N, C-alpha and C positions, 0 to 999 in steps of 0.2 A: 504493499500500500503503499509505504515510502518513497519507492522509488518511482510509483505513477505519480504520485502529486509533486517529487519533484520533475517529472518530465510534461507536466501540465504545466508547471509552473515555468520550465525552459519555455514549452510553445508560445503560452501566454504572453513570455518579453518577448518574443520572438515577433508574435503576430504585432506588437503595440507597436515595437522598434519598426517594424514594415509599413506600417500606417503611417507614422512620423515623417519618415523617410520617402514617402512618396513623390511620383515623379514633378509634381506640380510644386510641391515644397520644395524641392531640388533649385529647379528654373527658376519661384520666383525668389529665393533665396540669392542666388547667382544675380538678378537684377538687380534688386534692392544693394546689393553690394556693389555692383557698378556703376550706381549713380556716384557714391562716395567716390572712386575710383575715376570718376571724371570729374568730379570736383578737384582732387588733387591735382589733375593731371592738366585743369588750366589753369591753375594756379603758377605753370612754369611751362607754358605752352611752350615754348621754343624746343625742351626738351624734348629728345623722342619716348614715346613709350612701348616697354617691350614684355611682353610674356614670359616668364618664366614657365619653362614644360612641364606636367599639360595641365597640370589645375587652373594658372594664371591665365591662361588661353580662354579662358570659358567668360573673363571680366571685365571686357570692353568688346566692342563691335570693331575698334580699329587699333590695332595695334602696328608701332612701324619696324619690328623686326621680332624674333622669339631668343631665349636662350633659355639653357639647360645646368642649372644649379641643383647639385643634387639635397638632400636633407641628411643622408646619410654621409656624408663626407663632414658633416659637422657633429653628428653624435659624439656624446661625451666620451673621450677616449678613445675615440675611434676617426678622429680631425685626420682630412687627408686633404692636397693637392692632386687633383688631377690632373694629370698630362693629358688622359683624353679626352678632358672637358675640359679644354682650356678657352674657353667663349671672348678670344683675343678680338674678334669681332666686334662686342662690345665693348672693350676698351679703348678699339680704335674708334669707335664709334663715337662716345661720351667725350673722348679727343677729340674731335673735328668738331661735336654741337657741345661743346659745353658742358658735359654730363647725361645722365638720361636717368628714366623711372623703371623701375622694374615691378610687376604687380605676380605677387603670389599668395597662395591661402593655407589655412590649416584648419584642420579638425580638431587638433587637440584641444586640450583646455589651457592655451598659452597661445601671446598676442600674435607671435611672429613665429615659424616654420624655421626648423637648425637651419634650411639654407640660406635664409636671410641673418638669422642670431649669428651662425659661425661660418658659414659656408664662405658666403661672398666675402663679411672681413676678411678671412685668410687668403683668398683671391686677391682683394684688391691689396695685402701686404706686400704679398709674395711679389705682385707686378712692379708693386709701387721702390721697394729695396733692387730687383733684377734691373729697371731704367736708371735707378741712384748708381748701379755699381755700374755700369754700363759708360754713361755720364762719366762717370770719375774713371775711367780706363779711358775714354776719350781726351780728357782732360792733362791725362799724364802723361800722353805720349802717344797713346794706342795709335792715334792716327796722326798722318803727317800732314800739318798745318800750311797753311802759305805763310810766306818771309815777310819781316814788317812790323806796323804798327797794326797793321790789321789782325796781325796772328795772337797779337799781345790781347789788345781788344779781345775777342773769341776767347781766348784764358778765363780771361777777368771774369767776364760776362757768367763763364759756363761755373768757374769757381763758385761765385755767387748764388748761382742756380743749382750747386748740388751742396749749396750750405745751407740753403732755406728749403730743402727737398723734405717733404715731413715721410719719414719711412715707419714710421710710430704702427704698431697694430690698432688699431680701433675695435673694439668690443660693444655690444650695447651694455647701460647697467647693469641686470639683471646676472650677464654673465659672474663667476666669481673671481679676483683674484688669484687664486690659487689654480682655475680654470684657466685664467687666459695667458699664466703664469709657465703652463705646462704644455699651451700652444706656440708661445711665442719662443720657447725652446727648441721647437721644431723647427722653423719658420729658413733656418740658413739652410737646413736639408734640403727641404720643397725650393730653394733656389737654385740649388746645386742640379736639383732633379730637370727645373725648369732649361738650364743652361743646357743640361745633356738632351734634353730632346730637339733640339736645335730651331725653336722657336723663334720668331725673326722679331726679336726685343728691340734690333736697329730700327724698323720700322714705328714700334711702337715708342721707344725713343721722343723720337722727330715729331711724333705726332702730342701728345701727351705734354700740354705745358705748365700744367699744375697736377699733383698726385692724387691719384683716387682715393675718396674716401665715402665712405659709406654714413648715408641717413635712415632714420627709420621712422616711419609715419603708418597707423593706426587710426581705427573708430576712435581712440580714448586719447588720440595726442591734439592738443589744444593750441590753435593756429588765431593767432591774431590776425585776421585780413586787413588791416589797414597795416599791417607791421611786417609781410613777406618780402622777404630778400629778395633780391635779382642773383641769381645765379654766376652770374660774371662779378659779384663784388665780395664771393670767398675764395680767400687763397686757397682751396683746392677745387678737385672738380669731382662735382657732388655725382653718387651712386646712389639714388634715393628711392628707399626699399618698400613699396607698399605693400600692407598685409590689410587684404580688401573684406576680412570678415570679422565683424563683430565677435565676442568673445562673454561669454555667460556661462553660469554653472547649470542654471536649470532651463529648460525649453523654453525657446518663448514663442509663444502664441500671439499670432496679429492677426488684426482683423482690417478689412477695408468695409468700402460700402455693400460691397457685395459676397464676400467671401471672407474666410477664415483658416487662415494657415499655419502649421509650424515651423519658426525659421531655423533652418541647418549651417550653424558655421562650415565654411572651407565645401561647402558645396558640391564645390565643382572635382574635388578629387574623385579617385578611385570611378572615372565614368563609365566603364565598363558594365561596374553593379548596377546602375540606374537610371542611362541614358536611352537604351531601346534602342541604339544606333543612330540617335540623332550624332551632330556632331555641332562646334561653338561656329561654324560657318550657317548650316545652318539654323542654329536658334536664332543669331542675330537676325537673318533674316526671314523671320518669322516669329520675334521674339512681341511685338504686342499682341498680337494676335494668338498667340498660347497664352501669354497673360491676362487675356483678359475672358480668354473660354473658360477659365474657371478651374479645379479639382476636378471637376464630375465627368466632364469631354476632353481634358489635358493628354489623355493616352492615346486615344483615339485621335485627336490633332497631330501629336508627333508619332502617331504609324502611318495613317494617310502623304507627313511630309517626307517621312523618310522611302514610303515608296514609292514617291511622284517622285523625285531624288533618283533614287532607283533606274527606274524605269526610263528618265530623261540621259541617263550615263548610258546606259542599256542602247540606247536607241542610237548615241555614237558613239557604240563599240567601246567604250571605256569600260574599266574595272567596275562591274556593280552587284558584289554580294548578297544576296537577300539574307536580311535579319531573321532571326527566327527567335518566337517567342515562345517559354515553355510555357505551362500552366500551373499555378498553383496547386502546393499540395492543400493549404492551409483554407480555401476557401474557391470557390465557385465561379466568383465574384468578379468581373473583368477587369475592375481596379486591382485586383492584385496578382494581377498578370505583370510582375513587374522585374522578372529575369530576364535576360536577353542576353543568347549567345554571344558569346566579346569576340568582336572584329582582332585579328592580328596586331593591330596597330590605330592609332586614331587618326582618319583623315584632318588633314591639318593642310592639305596643299594649296587648298582651294580659296583658302581664309581670307578673308577682307583685309590684307595690310596693304597700309600706306608703301605704296613701291618706289614712291619717286626716289627714296634715299635709300630703300635697302638693296634696291635693284630686284625684287622677288620677283620679275619676271625672268629671269634667269634661274629655272627651276632645272635646268639640265648644268649641273656645274662642271666646266672642262679644267680638267688638273692640269695647269700649267701649257708646258708643248709636249705633255707627250704622250696626245692623242686620242687618249682617255676619259670618260666622262662619266659622273652617276647622276644619277634620279630616279625619278618614281617612271613607275609601269603606264601610269596614266600619259604620262607625255613622251613615252619610247612607243607608245600609239599611235601617235600623233609625228614620229620624227620622218621625216622623211630623206633621201639625196638630195634634192634639193633646199630643203628646210635651211634657212639661215635663222641660227639661234642666239643669244647676246652670252659672249663670254665675259665673266666678273675675274676681271683683269684688276693686279695692283695697284694698278696708275687710276683707278678710277672706274667708272661705268662707262667706260667706253665699249663701243659692242664692234663685234668683228667677226665675219660669214666664216662659219665653221657645217661642214656636211657631215652628216652622220652614215658612215658606211656599213657600218654591221650592230649589230642590239643581240647582244649579251642578257635574257632576261630571266630574272631568277626567281618570279614572283610565282604563284602557283596556280595562276591563270595565264593561258597563253595570253595574245597580243595578236592583233591583225596591226600589219606594221605594210607600209608603200615600197620595199626595195625590190629591186628590179631582181638581185639575185637572192632564189631561197635559201642559200648556203651562207647566207650575208646575216637569216636572224638563226638565234640559238636558244630553243627552252629549254631551260633547264631548272624546272623546280626545285625549292630550297624553303626551309620552314624555322624558326624562332629556335634556338637549342629547348626551350622551356617546351617543347613542344613532341624534338627529336633531339636531344642530344648531339647525335653526329651527321645531322642531314650536309651541314656545309663541310664536311672531313670526304665524308662519300662522291661530291660534286666539285670539290676542289680542282683536283686535276684535273678536269673532263674540260672545267670553265678555263685553267692558265694554259690548256692546249689550245680553243678555238681561241682567244685572244692572242695566244703566240702566232698560230699560224695567217691570220688576218695584220697584226701588227707589224710583221716582218714583211708585210707587202705593204705598208706605207697605208692602212688606213685607218682613219678613226672608228672610235669604237664606243658603243652606251652599254653600260652597266647598269641596270635597273632592278628595281623591287618595288614592292607595295609603297611602303613609305617615303625609300629612299635614303634613308637615315642611318639604317642597320644593315640590312642582308648585303647593298648593293655595295657599301662603303667596303665592309670584311672580304666581298670576294674581292673589291677593286685593293686592298691594301696586300691580298696574296700575291694578285697579279704585280703589282709596283715592287714586291721585294723579292719576287721570284724572277722577274724579266727585266727589271732596270737596273743601273747603277745606283749608289750615292747623289749621283747628278742628275738625274729621272731621264736617265737616256735608257733606249731598252740597247740591249746588249746582247739578246736571247737566251739569260740566263748565267751566262758565264760567272758572273761576278757573285751569284746566288751560288754557285756552285763551288766557290773558291775563299766562300765566309761563312763561319757557324753562327748560325742568327743568334739573336741573345732577344731578349726579352723588350731593353733597352733601343735596340736596334729598329725591332718592329714597331716601339713607343715612336721613335723619330720619323718612320714611314707617313704613319696616323695622323702627326700633326702636318706633314705635307700637305696631306690630304685635306684634314679641314680646314689650314689655311683658305681651300680652297671651295672644301664646300662645308661652311660654317654649321650648317643645318643638320649634320654630322654627328651621331647619336650608337654607333655601335653598342651592342649589350656584353656584360662580361661573358657570357656562355659563348657567343659566336666568336669574340677573340681570340678564347682558349683552343676552340678548333682551330682558329689559321694556325694558330704559334704551334701545336701537333701538328698541324699540317707539313709548317717551314721544317719546322725538324726534322722530319723522314727523308732530308737530305734533298740529291737534285730533281728537276722535273723531268716527270718524263717525256720520252720523245714524241713529236705526234705521229 
């Protein structure tokens, strides 16, 4: 009887939680929090607004760009500066614009996620000290300067510049002094890892006029609107961290003139568990309709929107997986159909982002002069021999004509391409390591051989997957390491066969990829498979 009572209590608790965490409650909470995000962004309208993936992506209809700072890198006693997630494009953008605003949220009972409390402060400190050391090296004769008075003036200004450069670790007040000291002790170690990764510190040093520094803003922050400082007035480059959600220890029941609903802090988190196939882009295209529909018909509205978008994509030959809803065991009520078969990744490829500065039209990222590109299978679907695709170049947003000769599709679904030669398209289905721990490892030899055959003939090649952020990046990493030398020049695998690949070397190649594909987010499980493949020795002949 006692066990039955416990089970009944457990089921009752689950039922209550499910009723509180309904789809309408989540979307309404996101909408309300987005108003706060909009108000903060208007205080500094010149600063670009960035979403910290993936939760932050829900909290605004327009973002300048995205970034990827993980909370796990800031967990107590697990602090990390991850060279696989350098986010150098954020620092460069902040240097160009005078700062930036990053949006994220958390469900836990704290005002800021660890990504904002510690991960980003660690990141700013490491970059600041790396820039300081680089400039100090230049000042002390690391480069040859012009002779005469110009050289003396340059040295004097550089000395003053480095003397005023803030290298301190800036953490929020709620992080204890003990934890701050422990983090500070590891900063030099992380700087060495950054230097060894081959990151382009020179470009960052030339772009940053003031050191980076985080500032924290939540819904509890008091801001006097008549005393908001201009971002140019600070002696640092502000990285303004906005935690979108309101925090409270109790369930907040809110009402409007028409509906009653429960507020969910950090509602944008873990979207696979509640979104029913809805993406941030689809939500903001239909936000007013969904919010005004109320909780009773919200689920049906979302289902109609998702299906309409699926049909729209399918008619244009794009990837359009069907969302499958599973019936709830607790109730036959249609409002309890809250379980969705989760997609492999969130669809952010067509999010309504301010593209002028972020150059998001360059969805296919060309990797320097290697003739390799990474992108989504959706854009591989549109890549033709005669297509002109913009290349994201170091010197700015200059456009260069670049034709796609061959496509290596790593998505589970095949795509329709307009390549004249059927042999120029190779479909090699791969899945994430969470679904198959050896999917990449089994397919990488075939992928490398296909690329080797075509690159040796001087052809350009697009490697694509569903998101363009993980599997395609990992496959490209294996190809770059296997077939190209340290300078990014194709050598048919000669340098690879003569070198023992270490994790550090693989990390350097990944940093090279991220320099051009700033949205790259390779998972740890897939990177481990790439390292296992590279440790197997030489590349099999074609």
